[in-house]
C-alpha positions as CSV (number, residue, x, y, z in Angstrom):
1,X,-31.8,-54.6,-20.3
2,X,-31.6,-53.5,-23.9
3,X,-33.0,-50.1,-24.8
4,X,-34.5,-51.3,-28.1
5,X,-35.9,-54.3,-29.9
6,X,-35.6,-54.9,-33.6
7,X,-36.1,-57.2,-36.6
8,X,-34.7,-57.5,-40.1
9,X,-37.3,-57.3,-42.9
10,X,-37.6,-59.5,-45.9
11,X,-38.5,-56.4,-47.9
12,X,-35.4,-54.9,-49.6
13,X,-37.0,-51.6,-50.8
14,X,-36.3,-48.9,-48.3
15,X,-39.3,-46.6,-49.1
16,X,-41.7,-49.6,-49.2
17,X,-40.4,-50.6,-45.8
18,X,-41.2,-47.1,-44.4
19,X,-44.8,-47.5,-45.7
20,X,-45.0,-51.0,-44.2
21,X,-43.8,-49.8,-40.8
22,X,-46.0,-46.7,-40.8
23,X,-49.0,-48.9,-41.7
24,X,-48.2,-51.4,-38.9
25,X,-47.9,-48.5,-36.4
26,X,-51.3,-47.1,-37.5
27,X,-52.9,-50.5,-36.9
28,X,-51.9,-50.3,-33.2
29,X,-53.0,-46.7,-32.8
30,X,-49.8,-44.9,-33.4
31,X,-49.3,-42.0,-35.8
32,X,-46.0,-40.8,-37.2
33,X,-45.6,-37.2,-36.0
34,X,-42.1,-36.7,-37.3
35,X,-39.9,-38.3,-39.9
36,X,-36.2,-37.5,-39.9
37,X,-34.1,-38.5,-42.9
38,X,-30.7,-38.8,-41.2
39,X,-28.9,-39.6,-44.5
40,X,-30.3,-36.5,-46.2
41,X,-29.7,-34.3,-43.1
42,X,-26.1,-35.4,-42.6
43,X,-25.3,-34.8,-46.3
44,X,-26.9,-31.4,-46.3
45,X,-25.5,-30.2,-42.9
46,X,-22.0,-31.6,-42.8
47,X,-21.5,-33.2,-46.3
48,X,-21.2,-36.7,-45.0
49,X,-22.4,-39.8,-46.8
50,X,-24.5,-42.1,-44.6
51,X,-26.6,-45.1,-45.1
52,X,-30.4,-44.9,-45.6
53,X,-31.6,-44.2,-42.1
54,X,-35.0,-42.7,-41.0
55,X,-36.2,-41.9,-37.6
56,X,-40.0,-42.1,-37.3
57,X,-41.4,-40.3,-34.2
58,X,-44.4,-42.5,-33.4
59,X,-47.1,-41.5,-30.9
60,X,-50.2,-43.1,-29.5
61,X,-52.2,-40.1,-28.3
62,X,-54.1,-42.1,-25.6
63,X,-50.9,-43.4,-24.0
64,X,-49.1,-40.1,-24.4
65,X,-51.9,-38.4,-22.6
66,X,-51.8,-40.9,-19.7
67,X,-48.1,-40.6,-19.4
68,X,-48.2,-36.8,-19.4
69,X,-50.9,-36.8,-16.7
70,X,-48.7,-39.1,-14.6
71,X,-45.5,-37.2,-15.1
72,X,-45.6,-33.8,-16.9
73,X,-41.9,-33.9,-17.9
74,X,-42.1,-37.3,-19.5
75,X,-42.5,-35.4,-22.8
76,X,-38.7,-35.5,-23.0
77,X,-39.1,-39.2,-23.9
78,X,-41.9,-38.7,-26.4
79,X,-42.6,-39.6,-29.1
80,X,-41.5,-43.2,-29.3
81,X,-38.8,-43.5,-31.9
82,X,-38.8,-46.2,-34.5
83,X,-35.8,-46.5,-36.8
84,X,-35.8,-47.9,-40.3
85,X,-32.3,-48.4,-41.7
86,X,-30.5,-50.2,-44.5
87,X,-27.6,-52.2,-43.0
88,X,-24.2,-53.0,-44.7
89,X,-25.7,-56.2,-46.2
90,X,-28.5,-54.2,-47.9
91,X,-31.1,-55.5,-45.5
92,X,-33.7,-53.3,-43.9
93,X,-33.7,-53.3,-40.1
94,X,-36.5,-51.8,-38.0
95,X,-35.8,-50.9,-34.4
96,X,-38.1,-49.5,-31.7
97,X,-37.3,-47.9,-28.4
98,X,-38.1,-49.9,-25.4
99,X,-40.3,-47.5,-23.4
100,X,-39.6,-49.4,-20.1
101,X,-35.9,-48.7,-20.5
102,X,-36.4,-45.1,-21.3
103,X,-38.9,-44.3,-18.7
104,X,-37.1,-46.0,-15.8
105,X,-35.3,-42.8,-15.0
106,X,-38.6,-41.2,-14.0
107,X,-39.1,-43.6,-11.1
108,X,-42.9,-43.3,-11.3
109,X,-45.0,-46.4,-10.7
110,X,-47.9,-45.1,-12.8
111,X,-45.5,-44.8,-15.8
112,X,-44.3,-48.4,-15.4
113,X,-47.8,-49.7,-16.3
114,X,-48.1,-47.3,-19.2
115,X,-44.6,-48.2,-20.5
116,X,-45.4,-51.9,-20.3
117,X,-48.6,-51.5,-22.4
118,X,-46.7,-49.4,-25.0
119,X,-43.8,-51.9,-25.0
120,X,-46.3,-54.7,-25.7
121,X,-47.8,-52.8,-28.6
122,X,-44.4,-51.9,-30.1
123,X,-43.2,-55.5,-29.8
124,X,-46.3,-56.7,-31.5
125,X,-45.7,-54.2,-34.3
126,X,-42.0,-55.3,-34.7
127,X,-43.1,-59.0,-34.7
128,X,-45.8,-58.3,-37.3
129,X,-43.2,-57.1,-39.8
130,X,-41.8,-60.6,-40.4
């Protein structure tokens, strides 16, 4: 089982792609709690040049609440990370964590159902980007 699913966008503008992904997440009830600019951080902290790469920490509060009620330490897997990156060909790729893969370690049947619902929403979001 893969730990993520992804797509390549037709959009070539990185910042516009961030807006598009954020909007698609919002349509499915996810907000972006954190945005980590990996390129900027690596340059600032260790003076390394890296490709355009942002990690969006997406959260659907209703699913997060259900998950936390089922397993209080599940917060180590929250929020759901969505990556927007520019690959070597100049294409914009969007990848989302597979919550089923990440939550399997908890071995909690209640979480399986929640993870399946979140997975379906994230897959729908990724598919909508094409």
